[in-house]
PANU-536317 format. One record per residue: residue number from 1; residue in one letter; y, x, z of N, C-alpha, C in turn. Coordinates in Angstrom, 2 decimals. Example, Ala and Ser with C-alpha at 12.3 -4.5 7.8 and 13.67 -1.06 7.14 Angstrom:
BEGIN
    i  aa     n.py     n.px     n.pz    ca.py    ca.px    ca.pz     c.py     c.px     c.pz
    1   A    -5.69    13.19     7.80    -4.50    12.30     7.80    -3.30    13.20     7.80
    2   S    -2.25    12.85     7.08    -1.06    13.67     7.14     0.03    12.90     7.87
// end
This chain:
BEGIN
    i  aa     n.py     n.px     n.pz    ca.py    ca.px    ca.pz     c.py     c.px     c.pz
    1   X    49.70    32.21   -56.30    50.39    32.58   -55.07    50.31    34.08   -54.87
    2   X    51.45    34.73   -54.74    51.48    36.18   -54.61    51.35    36.56   -53.15
    3   X    50.63    37.63   -52.90    50.46    38.13   -51.54    50.90    39.58   -51.54
    4   X    51.72    39.93   -50.55    52.18    41.30   -50.45    51.84    41.83   -49.08
    5   X    52.22    43.08   -48.86    51.99    43.68   -47.56    53.06    43.32   -46.55
    6   X    54.09    42.58   -46.93    55.18    42.27   -46.03    54.72    41.38   -44.89
    7   X    55.31    41.57   -43.71    55.04    40.68   -42.58    56.30    39.94   -42.18
    8   X    57.34    40.01   -43.00    58.64    39.46   -42.63    58.97    38.22   -43.45
    9   X    59.90    37.42   -42.89    60.52    36.35   -43.65    59.75    35.06   -43.68
   10   X    60.42    33.98   -44.18    59.78    32.67   -44.25    58.60    32.62   -45.21
   11   X    58.49    33.60   -46.09    57.38    33.62   -47.04    56.04    33.68   -46.34
   12   X    55.98    34.29   -45.15    54.71    34.38   -44.45    54.24    33.00   -43.99
   13   X    55.17    32.16   -43.52    54.83    30.79   -43.14    54.35    30.00   -44.35
   14   X    55.07    30.14   -45.46    54.70    29.41   -46.67    53.31    29.81   -47.15
   15   X    53.03    31.12   -47.19    51.74    31.60   -47.65    50.61    31.16   -46.72
   16   X    50.89    31.16   -45.42    49.86    30.77   -44.46    49.49    29.30   -44.64
   17   X    50.47    28.44   -44.80    50.20    27.02   -45.01    49.39    26.80   -46.29
   18   X    49.76    27.50   -47.34    49.04    27.35   -48.60    47.59    27.80   -48.47
   19   X    47.38    28.92   -47.77    46.02    29.45   -47.61    45.16    28.50   -46.78
   20   X    45.72    27.96   -45.70    44.96    27.04   -44.85    44.64    25.75   -45.60
   21   X    45.57    25.26   -46.36    45.35    24.02   -47.13    44.26    24.23   -48.18
   22   X    44.24    25.41   -48.79    43.27    25.67   -49.86    41.84    25.74   -49.33
   23   X    41.67    26.03   -48.03    40.33    26.15   -47.46    39.66    24.80   -47.23
   24   X    40.45    23.76   -47.06    39.91    22.45   -46.70    39.57    21.61   -47.91
   25   X    38.50    20.84   -47.80    38.14    19.86   -48.81    38.46    18.47   -48.27
   26   X    38.72    17.50   -49.12    39.02    16.14   -48.62    37.98    15.62   -47.64
   27   X    36.70    15.90   -47.91    35.65    15.42   -47.01    35.76    16.04   -45.62
   28   X    36.34    17.25   -45.53    36.47    17.91   -44.23    37.38    17.14   -43.28
   29   X    38.30    16.38   -43.85    39.27    15.66   -43.02    39.12    14.15   -43.15
   30   X    37.99    13.72   -43.73    37.70    12.29   -43.81    38.39    11.55   -44.93
   31   X    38.83    12.26   -45.96    39.47    11.60   -47.09    38.45    11.33   -48.19
   32   X    38.50    10.15   -48.76    37.60     9.77   -49.86    38.36     9.92   -51.17
   33   X    37.83    10.72   -52.07    38.49    10.94   -53.36    37.97    10.01   -54.45
   34   X    36.98     9.20   -54.13    36.42     8.23   -55.06    36.01     8.87   -56.40
   35   X    35.49    10.09   -56.30    34.96    10.76   -57.48    35.98    11.31   -58.45
   36   X    37.26    11.29   -58.08    38.28    11.79   -59.02    38.16    13.30   -59.20
   37   X    38.55    13.77   -60.36    38.57    15.21   -60.63    39.91    15.76   -60.15
   38   X    39.85    16.86   -59.41    41.06    17.42   -58.81    41.35    18.78   -59.42
   39   X    42.61    19.07   -59.62    43.01    20.33   -60.23    42.97    21.50   -59.25
   40   X    43.08    21.20   -57.97    43.05    22.25   -56.95    41.85    22.04   -56.04
   41   X    41.24    23.12   -55.54    40.03    22.98   -54.72    40.30    22.42   -53.33
   42   X    41.47    22.67   -52.79    41.76    22.25   -51.43    42.49    20.92   -51.37
   43   X    43.11    20.68   -50.22    43.89    19.46   -50.06    45.19    19.55   -50.84
   44   X    45.71    18.40   -51.21    47.03    18.34   -51.82    48.09    18.37   -50.73
   45   X    49.30    18.76   -51.12    50.38    18.84   -50.13    50.65    17.48   -49.49
   46   X    50.66    16.44   -50.33    50.97    15.12   -49.77    49.87    14.64   -48.83
   47   X    48.64    15.11   -49.04    47.56    14.74   -48.14    47.74    15.39   -46.77
   48   X    48.13    16.66   -46.77    48.39    17.34   -45.50    49.56    16.67   -44.79
   49   X    50.61    16.36   -45.54    51.78    15.71   -44.95    51.39    14.39   -44.29
   50   X    50.58    13.60   -44.99    50.15    12.32   -44.44    49.34    12.48   -43.17
   51   X    48.43    13.44   -43.18    47.60    13.68   -41.99    48.43    14.21   -40.83
   52   X    49.50    14.95   -41.15    50.34    15.55   -40.11    51.42    14.59   -39.62
   53   X    51.66    13.51   -40.35    52.69    12.56   -39.94    54.09    13.01   -40.26
   54   X    54.25    13.81   -41.34    55.58    14.24   -41.79    55.77    13.80   -43.23
   55   X    57.00    13.82   -43.69    57.25    13.41   -45.07    56.72    14.46   -46.04
   56   X    56.28    14.01   -47.19    55.76    14.93   -48.20    56.83    15.91   -48.64
   57   X    58.07    15.44   -48.79    59.15    16.32   -49.26    59.42    17.43   -48.25
   58   X    59.36    17.10   -46.96    59.60    18.13   -45.95    58.46    19.15   -45.96
   59   X    57.23    18.68   -46.05    56.10    19.62   -46.06    56.18    20.53   -47.29
   60   X    56.56    19.96   -48.43    56.70    20.78   -49.65    57.73    21.88   -49.42
   61   X    58.84    21.55   -48.76    59.87    22.57   -48.51    59.32    23.68   -47.61
   62   X    58.47    23.31   -46.64    57.86    24.33   -45.79    57.00    25.28   -46.61
   63   X    56.20    24.72   -47.50    55.31    25.57   -48.31    56.07    26.38   -49.35
   64   X    57.24    25.95   -49.68    58.05    26.71   -50.65    58.96    27.72   -49.97
   65   X    58.89    27.76   -48.64    59.72    28.71   -47.91    61.17    28.29   -47.83
   66   X    61.46    27.03   -48.11    62.84    26.55   -48.12    63.26    25.98   -46.77
   67   X    62.28    25.66   -45.92    62.56    25.17   -44.58    61.79    26.01   -43.57
   68   X    62.45    26.37   -42.50    61.81    27.14   -41.44    62.18    26.50   -40.10
   69   X    61.67    27.06   -39.04    61.99    26.58   -37.70    61.58    25.12   -37.48
   70   X    60.37    24.79   -37.88    59.85    23.44   -37.67    59.71    23.18   -36.18
   71   X    59.86    21.91   -35.79    59.76    21.54   -34.37    58.33    21.71   -33.88
   72   X    58.18    21.75   -32.56    56.85    21.87   -31.97    55.95    20.72   -32.38
   73   X    56.52    19.50   -32.41    55.73    18.33   -32.77    55.23    18.42   -34.21
   74   X    56.09    18.89   -35.10    55.69    19.04   -36.51    54.61    20.10   -36.64
   75   X    54.81    21.23   -35.97    53.82    22.32   -36.04    52.47    21.85   -35.51
   76   X    52.48    21.14   -34.39    51.22    20.66   -33.81    50.55    19.65   -34.73
   77   X    51.35    18.80   -35.38    50.78    17.83   -36.31    50.15    18.51   -37.51
   78   X    50.80    19.53   -38.04    50.25    20.26   -39.19    48.99    21.02   -38.78
   79   X    49.00    21.59   -37.57    47.81    22.30   -37.08    46.61    21.36   -36.99
   80   X    46.85    20.15   -36.51    45.74    19.18   -36.44    45.27    18.80   -37.84
   81   X    46.22    18.60   -38.73    45.87    18.20   -40.10    45.04    19.28   -40.79
   82   X    45.37    20.54   -40.53    44.68    21.65   -41.19    43.47    22.14   -40.41
   83   X    43.14    21.46   -39.29    41.96    21.79   -38.49    42.01    23.24   -38.00
   84   X    43.16    23.68   -37.52    43.30    25.05   -37.06    42.70    25.22   -35.68
   85   X    42.06    26.37   -35.46    41.56    26.67   -34.13    42.69    27.22   -33.26
   86   X    42.39    27.61   -32.03    43.44    28.01   -31.10    44.25    29.21   -31.61
   87   X    43.56    30.25   -32.10    44.28    31.42   -32.59    45.13    31.08   -33.80
   88   X    44.59    30.28   -34.71    45.32    29.90   -35.91    46.53    29.04   -35.58
   89   X    46.35    28.13   -34.60    47.44    27.26   -34.17    48.57    28.10   -33.57
   90   X    48.21    29.07   -32.73    49.22    29.93   -32.12    49.94    30.76   -33.18
   91   X    49.21    31.20   -34.18    49.81    31.96   -35.27    50.82    31.09   -36.02
   92   X    50.47    29.84   -36.29    51.39    28.93   -36.97    52.65    28.73   -36.13
   93   X    52.50    28.58   -34.83    53.66    28.43   -33.95    54.57    29.66   -34.04
   94   X    53.95    30.85   -34.05    54.74    32.08   -34.13    55.51    32.16   -35.43
   95   X    54.87    31.78   -36.54    55.54    31.85   -37.84    56.69    30.85   -37.94
   96   X    56.55    29.71   -37.27    57.57    28.66   -37.36    58.68    28.82   -36.33
   97   X    58.56    29.84   -35.47    59.54    30.04   -34.41    60.87    30.51   -34.98
   98   X    62.00    30.07   -34.42    63.31    30.54   -34.91    63.42    32.04   -34.84
   99   X    64.01    32.64   -35.87    64.17    34.09   -35.94    65.58    34.48   -35.55
  100   X    65.67    35.51   -34.74    66.98    36.07   -34.40    67.30    37.19   -35.36
  101   X    68.40    37.04   -36.04    68.80    38.05   -37.00    69.85    38.96   -36.39
  102   X    69.69    40.22   -36.61    70.65    41.19   -36.09    70.31    42.56   -36.62
  103   X    70.95    43.54   -36.08    70.68    44.91   -36.52    69.26    45.29   -36.15
  104   X    68.55    45.89   -37.08    67.17    46.29   -36.83    67.14    47.39   -35.77
  105   X    66.29    47.19   -34.78    66.18    48.18   -33.73    65.16    49.25   -34.11
  106   X    65.41    50.44   -33.63    64.47    51.52   -33.89    63.19    51.25   -33.10
  107   X    62.02    51.31   -33.76    60.77    51.03   -33.05    60.57    51.98   -31.87
  108   X    60.16    51.40   -30.75    59.93    52.20   -29.55    58.53    52.82   -29.58
  109   X    58.41    54.04   -29.09    57.11    54.67   -28.96    56.33    53.96   -27.87
  110   X    55.13    53.51   -28.16    54.32    52.83   -27.15    53.75    53.84   -26.16
  111   X    53.79    53.47   -24.91    53.29    54.35   -23.85    52.11    53.70   -23.14
  112   X    51.26    54.52   -22.59    50.09    54.03   -21.86    50.55    53.38   -20.57
  113   X    50.14    52.13   -20.36    50.54    51.43   -19.15    49.82    52.03   -17.95
  114   X    50.43    51.88   -16.77    49.84    52.44   -15.55    48.48    51.83   -15.24
  115   X    48.36    50.49   -15.42    47.09    49.85   -15.10    46.00    50.28   -16.07
  116   X    46.35    50.46   -17.34    45.36    50.92   -18.32    44.91    52.34   -18.02
  117   X    45.84    53.19   -17.62    45.49    54.57   -17.28    44.51    54.61   -16.10
  118   X    44.75    53.74   -15.11    43.85    53.69   -13.97    42.46    53.22   -14.38
  119   X    42.39    52.21   -15.24    41.10    51.72   -15.70    40.35    52.79   -16.50
  120   X    41.06    53.47   -17.38    40.42    54.51   -18.18    39.83    55.60   -17.28
  121   X    40.57    55.96   -16.24    40.08    57.00   -15.32    38.85    56.53   -14.55
  122   X    38.81    55.22   -14.26    37.70    54.69   -13.46    36.44    54.45   -14.30
  123   X    36.61    54.24   -15.59    35.47    53.90   -16.46    34.82    55.16   -17.00
  124   X    34.23    55.93   -16.11    33.67    57.21   -16.53    32.49    57.10   -17.48
  125   X    31.63    56.10   -17.31    30.42    56.02   -18.13    30.44    54.83   -19.10
  126   X    31.62    54.24   -19.27    31.77    53.13   -20.22    32.77    53.56   -21.30
  127   X    32.37    53.58   -22.57    33.32    53.93   -23.63    34.51    52.98   -23.61
  128   X    35.72    53.54   -23.62    36.93    52.71   -23.56    38.02    53.33   -24.42
  129   X    38.75    52.45   -25.11    39.85    52.87   -25.98    41.02    51.93   -25.76
  130   X    42.22    52.49   -25.61    43.43    51.68   -25.45    44.20    51.68   -26.76
  131   X    44.41    50.47   -27.31    45.14    50.33   -28.57    46.49    49.68   -28.34
  132   X    47.49    50.15   -29.10    48.79    49.51   -29.10    48.76    48.28   -29.99
  133   X    49.89    47.61   -30.11    49.89    46.35   -30.85    49.65    46.53   -32.34
  134   X    49.92    47.74   -32.85    49.66    48.02   -34.27    48.31    48.70   -34.46
  135   X    47.48    48.70   -33.46    46.16    49.32   -33.38    46.22    50.85   -33.38
  136   X    47.38    51.42   -33.01    47.43    52.86   -32.76    46.60    53.15   -31.51
  137   X    45.85    54.26   -31.52    45.06    54.65   -30.35    45.99    55.36   -29.39
  138   X    46.32    54.70   -28.28    47.22    55.27   -27.28    46.50    56.18   -26.31
  139   X    45.22    55.88   -26.05    44.43    56.69   -25.11    42.97    56.31   -25.26
  140   X    42.11    57.21   -24.83    40.67    56.91   -24.77    40.05    57.82   -23.73
  141   X    38.97    57.37   -23.14    38.25    58.26   -22.24    37.28    59.10   -23.08
  142   X    36.66    60.11   -22.50    35.79    60.98   -23.31    34.71    60.24   -24.08
  143   X    34.11    59.21   -23.46    33.06    58.45   -24.16    33.63    57.59   -25.28
  144   X    34.83    57.04   -25.06    35.45    56.26   -26.12    35.75    57.11   -27.34
  145   X    36.24    58.31   -27.09    36.48    59.24   -28.19    35.19    59.61   -28.90
  146   X    34.15    59.93   -28.12    32.87    60.35   -28.72    32.23    59.23   -29.52
  147   X    32.36    57.99   -29.06    31.73    56.88   -29.76    32.46    56.52   -31.04
  148   X    33.78    56.41   -30.97    34.54    55.90   -32.11    35.05    56.99   -33.06
  149   X    35.37    58.15   -32.54    36.04    59.12   -33.41    35.79    60.55   -32.96
  150   X    34.53    60.90   -32.77    34.20    62.25   -32.35    34.58    63.31   -33.36
  151   X    34.85    62.89   -34.60    35.24    63.85   -35.64    36.73    64.17   -35.59
  152   X    37.48    63.49   -34.72    38.92    63.73   -34.61    39.24    64.50   -33.34
  153   X    40.40    65.15   -33.33    40.87    65.88   -32.16    41.08    64.90   -31.00
  154   X    40.40    65.13   -29.90    40.49    64.20   -28.77    41.90    64.13   -28.21
  155   X    42.66    65.24   -28.29    44.00    65.26   -27.72    45.07    64.68   -28.64
  156   X    44.68    64.23   -29.83    45.68    63.70   -30.78    46.40    62.48   -30.21
  157   X    45.74    61.72   -29.33    46.37    60.53   -28.77    47.57    60.88   -27.89
  158   X    47.64    62.12   -27.43    48.75    62.55   -26.57    49.97    62.96   -27.38
  159   X    49.85    62.96   -28.71    50.96    63.32   -29.58    51.30    62.09   -30.43
  160   X    52.32    61.33   -30.04    52.59    60.05   -30.71    52.63    60.11   -32.23
  161   X    53.14    61.17   -32.79    53.23    61.26   -34.24    51.88    61.48   -34.90
  162   X    50.87    61.86   -34.12    49.55    62.16   -34.68    48.47    61.18   -34.22
  163   X    48.86    60.14   -33.51    47.86    59.21   -32.99    47.04    58.58   -34.11
  164   X    45.72    58.52   -33.95    44.91    57.79   -34.93    45.25    56.30   -34.87
  165   X    44.99    55.61   -35.95    45.20    54.17   -36.00    43.87    53.51   -36.34
  166   X    43.43    52.56   -35.52    42.09    52.01   -35.69    41.95    51.23   -37.00
  167   X    42.97    50.49   -37.40    42.89    49.77   -38.67    42.78    50.74   -39.84
  168   X    43.56    51.82   -39.77    43.50    52.83   -40.83    42.12    53.49   -40.86
  169   X    41.55    53.75   -39.69    40.23    54.37   -39.63    39.16    53.45   -40.23
  170   X    39.21    52.16   -39.87    38.19    51.23   -40.35    38.20    51.12   -41.86
  171   X    39.38    51.13   -42.47    39.45    50.91   -43.92    39.52    52.19   -44.76
  172   X    40.02    53.28   -44.17    40.26    54.46   -45.00    39.48    55.70   -44.57
  173   X    38.71    55.61   -43.48    38.00    56.77   -42.97    36.50    56.60   -43.16
  174   X    35.88    57.51   -43.88    34.46    57.40   -44.22    33.57    57.44   -42.97
  175   X    33.91    58.28   -41.99    33.11    58.39   -40.77    33.08    57.05   -40.04
  176   X    34.24    56.42   -39.88    34.32    55.15   -39.15    33.57    54.06   -39.89
  177   X    33.67    54.07   -41.20    32.95    53.07   -41.98    31.45    53.20   -41.78
  178   X    30.96    54.41   -41.69    29.53    54.63   -41.49    29.06    54.19   -40.11
  179   X    29.98    54.08   -39.16    29.60    53.64   -37.83    29.13    52.19   -37.80
  180   X    29.56    51.40   -38.78    29.28    49.96   -38.77    28.41    49.57   -39.96
  181   X    27.10    49.42   -39.76    26.23    48.97   -40.86    26.67    47.62   -41.43
  182   X    27.20    46.76   -40.56    27.75    45.48   -41.02    29.28    45.58   -40.98
  183   X    29.77    46.46   -41.81    31.19    46.82   -41.79    32.10    45.64   -42.06
  184   X    31.67    44.71   -42.88    32.53    43.59   -43.26    32.98    42.79   -42.04
  185   X    32.07    42.61   -41.07    32.44    41.87   -39.88    33.53    42.56   -39.07
  186   X    33.41    43.88   -38.93    34.43    44.65   -38.23    35.74    44.58   -39.00
  187   X    35.67    44.69   -40.31    36.88    44.65   -41.14    37.61    43.32   -40.98
  188   X    36.88    42.21   -40.98    37.51    40.89   -40.82    38.19    40.78   -39.46
  189   X    37.55    41.32   -38.42    38.13    41.25   -37.08    39.43    42.04   -37.01
  190   X    39.46    43.20   -37.63    40.67    44.03   -37.62    41.81    43.33   -38.34
  191   X    41.54    42.77   -39.51    42.58    42.09   -40.28    43.05    40.83   -39.56
  192   X    42.11    40.08   -38.99    42.50    38.88   -38.26    43.43    39.18   -37.11
  193   X    43.18    40.28   -36.41    44.04    40.67   -35.31    45.41    41.13   -35.81
  194   X    45.45    41.89   -36.90    46.72    42.33   -37.45    47.56    41.14   -37.92
  195   X    46.90    40.12   -38.50    47.61    38.92   -38.92    48.27    38.23   -37.72
  196   X    47.52    38.13   -36.63    48.07    37.50   -35.43    49.28    38.28   -34.91
  197   X    49.19    39.61   -34.93    50.30    40.44   -34.48    51.50    40.30   -35.40
  198   X    51.25    40.26   -36.70    52.35    40.13   -37.66    53.12    38.84   -37.47
  199   X    52.42    37.77   -37.10    53.10    36.51   -36.85    54.05    36.58   -35.67
  200   X    53.67    37.36   -34.66    54.51    37.49   -33.47    55.64    38.49   -33.66
  201   X    55.45    39.44   -34.58    56.44    40.50   -34.76    56.78    40.69   -36.24
  202   X    57.44    39.69   -36.84    57.73    39.78   -38.28    58.75    40.85   -38.64
  203   X    59.49    41.35   -37.66    60.52    42.36   -37.94    60.07    43.77   -37.61
  204   X    58.79    43.95   -37.32    58.26    45.26   -36.95    58.09    46.11   -38.20
  205   X    58.99    47.06   -38.38    58.97    47.88   -39.60    57.72    48.77   -39.68
  206   X    57.29    49.30   -38.53    56.11    50.16   -38.54    54.86    49.36   -38.88
  207   X    54.77    48.14   -38.37    53.63    47.29   -38.70    53.64    46.94   -40.19
  208   X    54.81    46.61   -40.70    54.93    46.29   -42.13    54.53    47.49   -42.99
  209   X    54.94    48.69   -42.56    54.59    49.90   -43.31    53.08    50.13   -43.28
  210   X    52.45    49.90   -42.12    51.00    50.06   -42.02    50.28    49.09   -42.94
  211   X    50.69    47.83   -42.91    50.06    46.82   -43.78    50.24    47.20   -45.24
  212   X    51.44    47.64   -45.60    51.68    48.05   -46.99    50.79    49.20   -47.40
  213   X    50.62    50.18   -46.51    49.73    51.32   -46.79    48.30    50.86   -47.00
  214   X    47.82    49.94   -46.16    46.45    49.48   -46.27    46.23    48.58   -47.49
  215   X    47.20    47.76   -47.81    47.11    46.92   -49.01    47.00    47.81   -50.25
  216   X    47.79    48.87   -50.27    47.79    49.79   -51.41    46.54    50.65   -51.46
  217   X    46.06    51.08   -50.27    44.96    52.03   -50.23    43.57    51.43   -50.20
  218   X    43.45    50.13   -49.94    42.14    49.50   -49.83    42.15    48.12   -50.48
  219   X    41.40    47.98   -51.56    41.29    46.67   -52.21    40.64    45.66   -51.27
  220   X    39.75    46.14   -50.41    39.08    45.24   -49.46    40.06    44.71   -48.43
  221   X    40.93    45.59   -47.94    41.95    45.12   -47.01    42.88    44.13   -47.71
  222   X    43.30    44.45   -48.93    44.22    43.57   -49.65    43.63    42.18   -49.81
  223   X    42.34    42.10   -50.13    41.69    40.79   -50.31    41.63    40.02   -49.00
  224   X    41.28    40.72   -47.90    41.21    40.05   -46.61    42.60    39.63   -46.12
  225   X    43.58    40.48   -46.34    44.95    40.15   -45.93    45.46    38.91   -46.68
  226   X    45.11    38.80   -47.94    45.54    37.66   -48.74    44.90    36.36   -48.27
  227   X    43.79    36.45   -47.53    43.12    35.25   -47.05    43.77    34.61   -45.85
  228   X    44.70    35.33   -45.19    45.46    34.78   -44.05    44.58    34.29   -42.91
  229   X    43.41    34.90   -42.71    42.59    34.54   -41.56    43.19    35.17   -40.31
  230   X    43.17    34.43   -39.21    43.77    34.89   -37.96    42.72    34.88   -36.86
  231   X    42.64    35.97   -36.11    41.69    36.03   -34.99    42.19    37.05   -33.98
  232   X    42.56    36.58   -32.81    43.00    37.49   -31.76    41.81    38.28   -31.23
  233   X    42.08    39.47   -30.69    41.02    40.29   -30.11    40.34    39.56   -28.97
  234   X    39.05    39.65   -28.90    38.31    39.01   -27.82    37.05    39.78   -27.51
  235   X    35.92    39.12   -27.62    34.63    39.74   -27.37    33.76    39.58   -28.61
  236   X    33.32    40.69   -29.18    32.53    40.65   -30.40    31.32    41.57   -30.28
  237   X    30.23    41.14   -30.90    29.04    41.98   -30.96    29.00    42.72   -32.29
  238   X    28.65    43.98   -32.23    28.61    44.80   -33.44    27.36    45.69   -33.44
  239   X    26.85    45.92   -34.62    25.83    46.95   -34.82    26.57    48.26   -35.09
  240   X    26.15    49.33   -34.43    26.75    50.64   -34.66    25.65    51.64   -34.96
  241   X    25.98    52.62   -35.77    25.03    53.67   -36.13    25.74    55.00   -35.90
  242   X    25.50    55.57   -34.71    26.22    56.77   -34.32    25.47    58.02   -34.80
  243   X    26.19    59.03   -35.28    25.51    60.22   -35.83    24.72    61.01   -34.78
  244   X    25.04    60.86   -33.49    24.32    61.62   -32.46    23.17    60.84   -31.84
  245   X    23.35    59.54   -31.60    22.34    58.79   -30.83    21.75    57.62   -31.62
  246   X    22.12    57.45   -32.86    21.47    56.46   -33.70    22.00    55.04   -33.57
  247   X    21.13    54.08   -33.88    21.53    52.67   -33.97    21.67    52.03   -32.60
  248   X    22.67    51.15   -32.49    22.93    50.43   -31.25    23.46    49.04   -31.56
  249   X    23.16    48.10   -30.67    23.80    46.78   -30.69    24.69    46.72   -29.45
  250   X    25.99    46.61   -29.65    26.92    46.70   -28.53    27.87    45.50   -28.53
  251   X    28.49    45.31   -27.38    29.54    44.30   -27.26    30.86    45.03   -27.03
  252   X    31.85    44.71   -27.85    33.18    45.27   -27.69    34.07    44.17   -27.10
  253   X    34.56    44.40   -25.89    35.37    43.41   -25.20    36.80    43.91   -25.05
  254   X    37.74    43.05   -25.39    39.16    43.41   -25.35    39.82    42.82   -24.11
  255   X    40.45    43.67   -23.32    41.19    43.25   -22.13    42.66    43.57   -22.31
  256   X    43.54    42.76   -21.70    44.97    42.98   -21.78    45.47    43.52   -20.44
  257   X    46.01    44.75   -20.40    46.56    45.25   -19.13    47.68    44.33   -18.64
  258   X    47.71    44.07   -17.34    48.69    43.14   -16.78    50.12    43.59   -17.02
  259   X    50.36    44.90   -17.02    51.72    45.40   -17.18    52.05    45.78   -18.62
  260   X    51.15    45.50   -19.55    51.39    45.77   -20.97    50.56    44.80   -21.80
  261   X    50.94    43.51   -21.84    50.10    42.49   -22.48    49.93    42.64   -23.99
  262   X    50.74    43.49   -24.62    50.57    43.69   -26.06    49.61    44.83   -26.37
  263   X    49.15    45.52   -25.34    48.15    46.56   -25.53    46.77    45.98   -25.28
  264   X    45.76    46.61   -25.85    44.39    46.11   -25.74    43.46    47.23   -25.29
  265   X    42.78    47.01   -24.20    41.79    47.96   -23.72    40.42    47.47   -24.16
  266   X    39.79    48.20   -25.06    38.48    47.82   -25.59    37.38    48.58   -24.86
  267   X    36.46    47.82   -24.26    35.32    48.39   -23.55    34.05    48.12   -24.35
  268   X    33.13    49.06   -24.34    31.88    48.93   -25.09    30.71    48.94   -24.11
  269   X    29.91    47.89   -24.17    28.73    47.79   -23.31    27.52    47.38   -24.13
  270   X    26.35    47.51   -23.53    25.11    47.10   -24.18    24.26    46.35   -23.16
  271   X    23.30    45.58   -23.65    22.43    44.80   -22.77    21.67    45.72   -21.81
  272   X    21.72    45.40   -20.51    21.02    46.25   -19.52    19.54    46.41   -19.85
  273   X    19.06    47.64   -19.79    17.65    47.91   -20.03    17.25    47.97   -21.48
  274   X    18.20    47.78   -22.39    17.89    47.76   -23.82    17.91    49.18   -24.40
  275   X    17.30    49.38   -25.59    17.41    50.67   -26.26    18.86    51.05   -26.56
  276   X    19.71    50.05   -26.76    21.12    50.34   -27.03    21.80    50.92   -25.80
  277   X    21.47    50.39   -24.63    22.04    50.97   -23.41    21.52    52.39   -23.20
  278   X    20.25    52.61   -23.54    19.69    53.97   -23.44    20.44    54.92   -24.37
  279   X    20.82    54.43   -25.56    21.56    55.27   -26.50    22.95    55.61   -25.96
  280   X    23.62    54.63   -25.33    24.92    54.90   -24.73    24.80    55.89   -23.58
  281   X    23.72    55.77   -22.80    23.48    56.71   -21.70    23.26    58.12   -22.23
  282   X    22.52    58.21   -23.32    22.28    59.52   -23.95    23.59    60.12   -24.44
  283   X    24.45    59.29   -25.02    25.75    59.78   -25.47    26.58    60.27   -24.30
  284   X    26.54    59.51   -23.19    27.29    59.91   -22.00    26.81    61.27   -21.48
  285   X    25.48    61.46   -21.48    24.94    62.74   -21.01    25.40    63.89   -21.91
  286   X    25.39    63.63   -23.20    25.80    64.68   -24.15    27.28    65.04   -23.98
  287   X    28.12    64.04   -23.69    29.55    64.26   -23.59    29.94    64.81   -22.23
  288   X    29.43    64.19   -21.17    29.87    64.52   -19.83    29.15    65.73   -19.24
  289   X    27.97    66.04   -19.75    27.22    67.18   -19.21    27.16    68.34   -20.19
  290   X    27.60    68.06   -21.45    27.50    69.10   -22.47    28.55    70.20   -22.32
// end
């Protein structure tokens, strides 16, 4: 099965189904193989079809990219058969949704929403970063800049053509990689979020270009992208090692501004009274009083 950087077309649905099927073993879904030797590690197509309550021939056409726009009932049945979680189920629905074909529109420059701007201004001592749907950094407060990208020009976010991109930083920037001692976990989260976005926006040329750049520039990204794991932004704990204040255990929480639901405001906090909170306080003093 070939995997590319493309986020467009029925091939994404076909590849996703194949990847999810390959992860499951017969025992995972209560199937007894009676000791038979199997040529493939995962479930067979006809087994998924049977569990989903659809014909084997129809399911095969879905995996071959020959059928698209499956009904809600079919999608839900396949999601149950493949044991998909909520994010994965929603991603499958997005991939199976009817596509409107027409002239490609020029991508719009993302702007900072009013509610996000107000939150950023209010969060003086909490590191905060506002990301667009392609993980472009649209805005950050002084602490967010100092924590995530103090080596970059803080005003670059005000120039759309020069905005940093968080996915690009995680995979291609040495400073950002050093921030995460357990980098693999952060990398999986970034790719899982991009996969979810790609399912919702298969015609996004800028997103497709970003994915293509990362597939070409990072073997690690290419391998994770080929795995088709999906995970929407939420709340994650990360170990960070900052060059100014040292090691920290922090929680990164993603909020959606009410007036811009495709943007993500990431806040960074630490356990009250912990050494990690002391480190964030020290960073705040260095940034805000320096």
